[in-house]
N, C-alpha and C positions, 0 to 999 in steps of 0.2 A: 500533197500539202494535207490534204486531211490523213493522212496515216500516220504520219510525222509528228501530229498533232496532239493524237490520238497517243501514240508512245510517249508524252511529256507531260501528259494530265495529271500526271499524282497517284496518289491511291486515292481514292473510292471511299465512300463516307461508308461502306459496309465493310472496307479492307478495316479500318479506321475500329469498328466496334470492335470486333473478330478478332483487331491484334488489344483492344483493352480488357475483354471477353477474357484472354488469357494471360496478362499482366494480374488480375485482380484473381488467378484464380490458384494462378503462383505464389503471391503476396497472401490468398489467406493459406492454403498451405505451413507455404511458410514461417508465419505468425507465431501458426498453429505448433507448428513443431516445434519452435523456440522457449512457448514456452510451456512445454511440457518437459519440460527441461525439467528434473524437481530442484536441480541446484539457482538455477535463472527465475524458477517461481520462488522460492524458501524469504529468494536473498529478497527479491522487489518485494513480497513481502512486509520482513522485516524490516527493511526500510521504508514501506510505507509505515508501521506498528508505532516507528519509533520517530517519524515526522507525525505524526495522530498526538506520542506523547509530548513531544517538546508545541506542539505549538494549544493543547490543552495547559501547561504548564505558563505556555508565552500568555495566553488567555487569563488565566488564576490572576499572574502580576500584574497585566495590562488594567483591566480591571477591579482587581483586591475581590474578586469574588471567586473560595474556593472550588472546585470542581472535584471529581473521581474517578476513573478508569472502572468499569464494571466490565469483567469478560466471562466468556462462554465461549461454549468451545469450538464451536466455529465464525468466533467474531469477541467484538465487543461496542459496549456505548458509552459518552460522557456525558456525566451527568451533573448537578446545580447539588448544590447542599441539599436541598429539597427531595429532590430523586428524578426530576426532571428532566426530559433530552436537554439536550443544548447545542448550540451552533455552530461547526464549525469556522473560526474564523479564518480559513485556506480557503472554506472552498464556499459560506452562504449555509449549505447545506447541514442537514443532519446529522450531530454529530455522533457516527454508527456504522460499524462497519461490519459486516457478513458479508464475508469470504463463498458460502452459497450464492452470496445472489450475481456473484462477478464473476463471468465467466474465467477469462485467467486464472482465477485464483480461486477455483472451485477444487474440492482436493485437499485442501491451508485446514489445517485443525491447531488447536493450543491444546498442543500436549502434556504441558505440566505447569506448575505456578508457585512460585517463589515467595509473595506478595503480598502482605500483611497475610495477616489468620482468615482475617473472609474472601482473599481474591480478589483486591481491590489496590490499583496505586491511587495517589492523596494528593492534592495538591493545597494547600492551604493559599490563602487573599496576597503569599509575595509569592506563592507558583512554587514555595521550598516544596519537595519532596518527600512526605513523614515514611517513608518506611523503603523504598527500593526495593530491591530484590531481583531473580528474573525471570523470564519469558523463554521458553521451549516451545517451538510451532514444526509443524511436522503437515508432509506431503510425500506421499508414497512411500517409501523406508530411507527418508533423509529427514535433519534438520537441521533446525539457527537457530543457534541460543541469541536472546539481548537482556543483557546487562544495566540494567537500571545504581547507581549510586544514590543511598541515603543521603538527608541534606540536600546537594548540588543541584542532585536527578540529573548527569551524566551522560547518557547512551551510551550505550556500545553494543557494539555486535562482536564478536569476539572472533567467530568463525566466521567471518565475512567474507563473499568469493569478490569481493568489487573496490574491498579499503574504504565503504563508507566511511568518515571519521563524522559526530556528533559537532558543530558547528557551536552552539547554544545556544542558537535564536531562529 
């Protein structure tokens, strides 16, 4: 009777621990491989930038307070009319993005900016985008373009692999 109970006892704690460890290792490798793909990484970085642009535009319109995107080689920040960093309304954190700080986007660069003379995108106190333009993100040998329509601020990613569309909010 005892030998019958032992064979039906199921998994030991050690068996479960080994299984969970193996699953964790495989999941970690799969996630790293997925985000190592330039197409996936750039698509997600472009969508993140588009959402941040829309959040800044909505913030300006809602609060009646102008703001501007200030770009650097590996990221951007959003500042108020006094040049002070503002809070991202979606996350309630400082509104800055540095791709090199985020392991998922490490290696993403802002390759070129065709926005205004000083490389900034401005939203007035009604959320209207003054100039519009184009931003090119790069990762390894790949690029992703992001276009901003003057006035409306409608955002598009012409070479989007996911079919992302700006819903305007």
